[in-house]
C-alpha positions in Angstrom: -31.1 -25.8 7.2 -27.9 -27.7 6.3 -26.0 -26.1 9.1 -28.7 -26.9 11.6 -28.6 -30.6 10.5 -24.8 -30.6 10.9 -25.2 -29.4 14.5 -27.7 -32.1 15.2 -25.5 -34.8 13.7 -22.6 -33.6 15.7 -24.6 -33.6 18.8 -25.6 -37.3 18.2 -21.9 -38.2 17.6 -20.3 -36.6 20.5 -23.2 -36.6 22.9 -25.1 -33.6 24.4 -23.0 -33.8 27.6 -19.9 -33.2 25.5 -21.4 -30.2 24.0 -22.2 -28.8 27.3 -18.7 -29.1 28.6 -17.2 -26.8 25.9 -14.8 -24.2 27.1 -15.3 -20.5 27.0 -13.3 -18.7 24.4 -11.8 -15.2 24.0 -13.1 -13.4 20.9 -10.1 -11.3 20.3 -7.7 -14.2 20.5 -9.9 -16.2 18.2 -10.0 -13.5 15.6 -6.1 -13.4 15.7 -6.0 -17.2 15.2 -8.6 -17.1 12.5 -6.5 -14.5 10.5 -3.4 -16.6 11.1 -4.7 -20.1 10.3 -8.3 -20.0 8.7 -8.6 -17.2 6.2 -6.6 -18.8 3.4 -9.3 -21.5 2.8 -12.5 -20.2 4.7 -12.0 -16.5 3.7 -12.1 -13.3 5.8 -14.6 -13.4 8.5 -15.1 -17.1 7.9 -17.4 -16.4 4.9 -16.2 -19.4 3.0 -14.5 -19.5 -0.4 -15.8 -21.4 -3.3 -16.6 -24.9 -2.1 -15.0 -24.3 1.3 -17.8 -24.0 3.8 -18.6 -21.0 5.8 -17.8 -20.8 9.5 -19.5 -17.5 10.2 -22.2 -18.0 12.8 -21.5 -21.7 13.5 -22.5 -22.5 17.2 -19.5 -22.5 19.4 -20.1 -26.0 20.9 -20.4 -27.6 17.4 -17.1 -25.8 16.3 -15.2 -27.0 19.2 -16.3 -30.6 18.9 -15.8 -30.7 15.1 -12.1 -29.6 15.7 -11.7 -32.3 18.3 -13.0 -34.9 15.8 -10.5 -33.7 13.2 -7.7 -33.7 15.7 -8.4 -37.2 16.8 -8.8 -38.5 13.2 -12.4 -39.6 13.7 -13.3 -37.1 11.0 -10.8 -37.4 8.1 -9.2 -34.2 6.5 -5.5 -34.0 5.6 -5.3 -30.2 5.8 -7.6 -29.8 9.0 -6.1 -32.8 10.5 -2.6 -31.4 10.4 -3.7 -28.0 11.6 -5.9 -29.3 14.4 -3.1 -31.5 15.7 -1.1 -28.5 16.7 -3.9 -26.7 18.5 -5.2 -26.9 22.1 -8.8 -27.1 23.3 -8.5 -23.5 24.5 -7.5 -22.4 21.0 -10.5 -24.3 19.6 -12.7 -22.4 22.2 -11.1 -19.0 21.2 -11.8 -19.7 17.5 -15.4 -20.9 18.3 -16.1 -17.7 20.3 -15.0 -15.6 17.3 -16.8 -17.5 14.6 -20.0 -17.9 16.5 -20.3 -14.2 17.0 -20.3 -13.5 13.2 -23.3 -13.1 11.0 -24.0 -16.1 9.0 -23.6 -15.8 5.3 -27.0 -15.7 3.5 -25.9 -14.5 0.1 -24.1 -17.2 -1.8 -22.6 -14.7 -4.2 -20.9 -13.0 -1.2 -18.2 -15.6 -1.1 -17.3 -14.9 -4.8 -16.5 -11.3 -4.5 -12.7 -11.1 -4.9 -12.4 -7.5 -3.9 -13.7 -8.5 -0.4 -10.8 -10.8 0.3 -8.6 -9.5 3.0 -4.7 -9.5 2.7 -4.8 -11.9 5.8 -6.1 -14.5 3.4 -2.8 -14.4 1.6 -0.6 -14.2 4.6 -0.8 -18.0 5.4 1.2 -18.9 2.3 3.0 -15.6 1.5 4.1 -14.6 4.9 7.3 -12.6 3.8 5.4 -10.7 1.0 2.5 -9.9 3.4 5.0 -8.6 5.9 6.6 -6.3 3.3 3.2 -5.1 2.1 1.9 -4.4 5.7 4.8 -2.0 6.1 4.2 -0.2 2.9 2.1 2.9 2.0 -0.1 0.7 -0.1 -1.3 -0.8 3.2 -1.5 2.7 4.7 -3.1 4.5 1.8 -6.6 5.2 3.3 -7.6 8.1 5.6 -7.7 5.6 8.4 -4.0 4.9 8.4 -2.2 7.8 6.7 -2.6 11.1 8.8 -1.6 13.3 5.7 -4.4 11.8 3.7 -6.7 11.9 6.6 -6.1 15.7 7.1 -7.0 16.3 3.3 -9.8 13.8 3.2 -11.6 15.3 6.2 -11.2 18.8 4.7 -12.5 17.7 1.3 -15.0 14.9 2.1 -15.6 14.1 5.9 -15.3 11.2 8.3 -13.8 8.1 6.6 -15.8 5.9 9.0 -19.1 7.2 7.7 -21.2 5.8 5.0 -22.7 8.1 2.2 -20.0 10.8 2.4 -19.7 13.0 -0.8 -16.9 15.3 -2.0 -18.2 18.6 -0.6 -17.5 20.8 -3.6 -18.7 18.4 -6.4 -21.3 16.5 -4.3 -20.1 13.2 -6.0 -18.6 10.1 -4.7 -15.0 10.9 -3.5 -12.6 10.3 -6.5 -9.7 9.9 -4.2 -11.2 6.5 -2.9 -10.7 5.1 -6.4 -7.0 5.0 -5.8 -6.7 5.0 -1.9 -9.4 2.5 -1.2 -10.3 0.8 -4.5 -12.1 -2.1 -2.8 -14.5 0.3 -1.1 -14.9 2.3 -4.3 -15.9 -0.8 -6.2 -18.9 -1.1 -3.9 -19.4 2.7 -3.8 -18.9 2.7 0.0 -17.2 5.4 2.0 -17.3 3.6 5.4 -13.8 2.3 5.3 -13.9 0.4 8.5 -16.9 -1.7 7.2 -14.6 -4.5 6.2 -10.9 -5.4 6.3 -10.5 -5.2 2.5 -11.7 -1.6 2.6 -9.5 -0.4 5.4 -6.4 -2.1 3.9 -6.4 0.3 1.1 -4.3 -1.1 -1.8 -4.2 -4.6 -0.6 -3.3 -7.8 -2.4 -6.5 -8.2 -4.5 -6.7 -4.4 -5.3 -3.6 -5.0 -7.6 -4.0 -8.7 -8.3 -7.6 -8.3 -9.6 -6.5 -5.9 -12.4 -6.6 -7.7 -15.8 -6.3 -4.8 -18.2 -5.6 -1.1 -18.5 -7.9 1.3 -20.3 -6.0 4.5 -19.5 -6.7 7.6 -17.5 -7.9 9.5 -20.5 -11.2 8.4 -22.1 -13.1 9.5 -25.2 -13.2 13.3 -25.6 -10.5 13.7 -22.9 -12.6 12.7 -20.0 -10.7 11.4 -17.1 -11.1 8.1 -15.4 -8.8 8.0 -12.4 -7.9 5.0 -10.3 -10.2 1.9 -10.5 -12.1 3.2 -13.6 -8.9 3.2 -15.6 -8.6 -0.5 -15.3 -10.4 -3.7 -16.3 -10.8 -6.1 -13.4 -11.4 -9.8 -13.1 -13.0 -12.3 -10.7 -9.8 -14.4 -11.2 -6.6 -13.4 -9.5 -4.0 -12.2 -12.0 -0.3 -13.1 -11.4 2.9 -12.4 -13.2 2.9 -16.0 -14.3 0.5 -18.9 -14.2 1.2 -22.4 -13.0 2.9 -25.0 -15.3 0.5 -27.6 -16.7 2.5 -30.5 -15.3 2.6 -29.0 -11.9 -1.1 -28.6 -11.7 -1.6 -32.1 -12.8 0.8 -33.4 -10.2 -0.9 -31.5 -7.5 -4.4 -32.8 -8.4 -3.3 -36.3 -7.8 -1.8 -35.5 -4.4 -3.4 -35.5 -0.9 -2.3 -31.9 -0.3 -5.3 -29.6 -0.4 -3.7 -26.4 0.9 -3.1 -24.4 -2.3 -6.2 -22.2 -2.8 -5.0 -21.4 -6.4 -5.4 -25.0 -7.7 -8.5 -27.1 -8.5 -8.7 -30.1 -6.3 -10.1 -33.6 -6.4 -12.5 -34.6 -3.7 -12.8 -38.0 -2.0 -14.8 -39.4 -5.0 -12.2 -38.1 -7.6 -14.5 -35.2 -8.7 -13.0 -31.9 -9.6 -13.5 -29.1 -7.1 -12.9 -25.6 -8.3 -10.0 -23.6 -6.8 -11.1 -21.3 -3.9 -8.9 -18.4 -5.3 -8.2 -19.3 -8.9 -5.2 -17.5 -10.5 -4.0 -17.1 -14.1 -0.8 -15.6 -15.6 -1.0 -12.0 -16.9 2.6 -10.7 -17.4 1.5 -7.9 -19.6 -0.2 -6.2 -16.7 1.7 -7.5 -13.6 5.2 -6.9 -15.1 4.4 -3.5 -16.8 3.9 0.1 -16.0 0.2 0.0 -16.8 -0.4 -1.8 -13.4 0.7 1.5 -11.7 -0.5 4.2 -14.0 -4.1 4.1 -13.3 -3.3 5.7 -9.9 0.1 7.2 -10.5 -0.3 8.7 -13.9 -1.8 12.1 -13.1 -4.3 13.7 -10.9 -5.7 17.2 -11.6 -7.9 19.2 -9.3 -11.4 20.2 -10.4 -10.0 23.3 -12.1 -7.8 21.0 -14.3 -4.5 21.9 -12.6 -2.2 18.9 -12.2 -1.6 18.0 -8.7 0.3 14.8 -9.6 1.6 14.0 -13.0 4.2 11.3 -12.5 3.1 9.3 -15.5 3.4 12.4 -17.9 6.8 13.0 -16.3 7.8 9.4 -17.0 6.7 9.4 -20.6 8.5 12.7 -21.2 11.7 11.2 -20.0 11.7 8.6 -22.8 12.8 5.9 -20.2 12.2 2.2 -21.0 12.4 1.0 -17.3 9.3 -0.2 -15.4 8.1 1.2 -12.2 8.7 -2.2 -10.7 12.4 -2.0 -11.5 12.8 0.6 -8.7 9.8 0.1 -6.5 9.7 -3.6 -6.4 13.2 -4.7 -6.7 14.1 -8.5 -6.5 15.2 -9.8 -3.2 15.8 -13.4 -2.6 14.2 -14.3 -5.9 11.0 -12.5 -5.2 9.7 -9.0 -6.1 9.7 -6.9 -2.9 6.3 -5.7 -2.0 7.3 -2.9 0.3 6.6 -0.4 -2.7 9.2 2.0 -1.2 8.9 5.6 -2.2 9.1 9.0 -0.5 8.5 7.6 2.9 11.5 5.4 2.7 15.0 6.8 3.4 16.9 4.0 1.6 14.8 4.5 -1.5 15.4 8.3 -1.3 19.1 7.8 -1.1 19.0 6.2 -4.5 17.2 8.9 -6.1 19.9 11.5 -6.7 23.7 12.0 -6.9 25.1 14.8 -4.9 28.7 16.0 -5.4 30.5 19.2 -4.3 33.4 20.6 -6.4 35.5 23.4 -4.9 37.4 26.1 -6.6 39.7 28.6 -4.7 38.7 32.3 -5.0 40.1 35.4 -3.4 39.4 35.2 0.4 37.3 32.1 0.0 36.1 29.2 -2.1 33.6 28.6 -4.9 31.3 25.6 -4.2 29.7 24.0 -7.2 26.9 21.7 -5.7 26.1 19.2 -8.4 22.7 17.3 -8.3 21.9 14.6 -10.7 18.4 13.1 -10.7 18.6 9.3 -11.2 14.9 9.0 -11.7 12.8 8.7 -14.9 10.3 11.3 -13.3 10.7 14.5 -11.4 12.2 14.6 -8.0 10.2 15.0 -5.8 7.1 13.7 -7.6 3.6 12.7 -6.5 1.8 14.7 -3.9 2.2 18.4 -4.7 3.4 19.4 -1.1 6.5 17.2 -1.2 9.7 19.3 -1.2 13.5 19.0 -0.9 15.8 21.5 0.8 19.5 21.7 -0.2 21.6 22.7 2.8 25.2 23.8 2.1 27.4 24.5 5.1 31.1 25.7 5.5 32.9 24.3 8.5 36.2 24.9 10.2 38.5 22.1 11.3 36.6 21.9 14.7 33.2 21.6 13.0 32.2 25.1 13.7 29.8 26.6 11.2 31.4 29.4 9.3 28.8 30.0 6.6 25.5 28.4 5.4 23.3 29.1 2.4 20.2 29.6 4.7 19.4 29.4 8.4 15.7 29.0 8.6 13.7 29.4 5.4 15.3 28.3 2.2 12.4 29.5 0.1 13.1 33.0 1.1 16.8 32.9 1.8 18.0 30.6 -0.9 15.3 29.9 -3.5 17.5 28.0 -5.7 18.1 25.3 -2.9 14.4 24.8 -2.4 13.0 22.1 -4.8 9.1 22.2 -4.8 5.9 22.4 -6.7 3.8 25.4 -5.7 0.1 25.9 -6.9 -1.4 29.4 -7.2 -4.7 31.2 -7.5 -5.7 33.7 -10.3 -3.4 36.4 -8.8 -0.5 34.1 -8.5 -0.6 33.7 -4.9 0.0 30.3 -3.2 -3.1 28.2 -3.0 -4.0 24.8 -1.6 -4.4 21.9 -4.2 -8.2 21.7 -4.3 -8.8 25.4 -5.2 -5.6 26.3 -7.2 -6.2 27.7 -10.7 -2.6 27.5 -12.0 0.9 26.4 -11.4 2.9 28.9 -9.6 6.5 27.6 -9.2 8.0 24.2 -10.2 11.5 24.1 -9.3 11.9 20.3 -9.0 14.5 18.3 -10.7 13.4 17.1 -14.1 13.8 13.5 -15.1 17.5 12.6 -15.2 18.2 16.5 -15.0 21.7 17.6 -13.8 21.7 20.9 -12.0 24.5 22.9 -10.5 24.1 25.4 -7.6 27.1 27.7 -7.3 27.9 29.6 -4.1 30.9 31.9 -3.4 31.8 31.4 0.2 33.6 34.4 1.6 35.6 32.4 4.1 38.3 29.8 4.0 36.7 26.6 5.5 38.2 23.2 6.1 35.1 21.4 4.8 32.1 22.3 2.6 29.1 20.1 3.2 26.0 19.5 1.0 22.9 17.8 2.1 19.5 17.3 0.6 16.5 16.9 3.0 13.2 15.4 1.8 9.9 16.6 3.4 6.6 15.0 2.9 4.6 18.3 3.4 5.1 21.9 3.6 6.1 23.4 6.9 3.0 25.2 7.4 0.9 22.0 7.0 2.7 20.0 9.7 0.7 21.2 12.8 -2.6 20.2 11.1 -1.3 16.8 10.0 0.0 16.0 13.5 -3.6 16.3 14.9 -4.1 12.9 13.3 -1.0 11.0 14.6 1.2 10.3 17.6 4.2 9.6 15.4 6.4 12.6 16.1 9.0 11.4 13.5 6.7 11.1 10.6 7.1 14.7 9.3 10.8 15.1 10.2 13.0 16.0 7.3 14.7 12.9 5.9 18.3 13.3 4.8 18.4 11.6 1.3 21.8 12.7 0.1 25.2 13.9 1.7 28.6 14.9 0.5 31.6 16.7 2.0 34.5 18.2 0.2 37.7 19.0 1.9 39.4 22.2 1.1 43.0 21.7 0.0 45.4 23.8 1.9 
């Protein structure tokens, strides 16, 4: 009713003839403009946030004329006046086409659901952080964006675009979504393209709604993995809050652009922040923030698929996950969350050195690997593996000797660092059906390991390289069915060292 009255008032102010002359807009262009300019205050899809009105379903003509009034100054608003002043009539029309095509918000509680807020709502003020996150595996954590996860999800669950999907063996809600799509899991949804906050996987609010950590092991040893391991809040959590004097100073200003601050309206009355934020350094600056999803993950038979948290605890290290995965850059914690997909991050994971000793008719090469990490290397998904390639070359770069040519697992088992799951008979098995651990040749936390080779030739150079693989070789054809990125599964050289043979 209130929206209808607004349209009638606008019609009276500008005249019906003005409404009839409204331009035709492009919906796709309008959506892009909305994500760039509007979501910070009006919310994703124009649903409105707190006291900020909803734009979803507003008549296109009314929207355009309202924006023109704001631009001309006939309708006062500091924030909207500045924004509209930089926009054209065609952009007004594009925005109008987008918002008018959306379903109006009928549930007043809908605008208060923090886990429905898209990362686009944060982009307006946190552009650099948004860009870092958008390139991270947190942003690509769902089966909609990660082909490796999509392959496993389709095998174990089904179509990530369908509602009501159940884990095929357990006939329960897919536990993987508790980590990979926590906003969808909070609603019990499996249709990951239903809203942006679902498809964005581990987006801004997925982490910044976490207020406490209950642990992954409940009473009696029962597991609570992902979202159930946390306490969540309807108020954003940050590593710090705002100083009292800054908040007070802001309240007295005309600037209404920060959605985390309470505001004063034209009558001096307090209006609650659209996205209130409070400091919670014990969560946002500690390992507990990560451990709900990265501590461990057993399969239905209790075999650990991922146990990074246990590995970390066993190391006795006191560093935080953020120290490595969110390093400070330009005074801000980097939100790229670099890990096994990032070559630069991999390069910091291990030291690689080659020491040579002369022997009769050749050299002895001691390849020294020192794990720099407070957890195993590689860690995480059980199909990640590292190959250590050792090559002897002559002065012209011709290969004289190598520790393997094709399959290190068979030709040089000591040069293959991996975690292999097995069935009751000890034969290799896929993670969902494995009943035991078969082989674990990965480097332990901070472990130093030496591979020794007696090379029966006299080379000029002995080269050692370590190559990181996201999946086993046999899995690659199935994963590539879900991506056009031919480089995704290529081995990543994470370490390199050459030692010259002294004449």
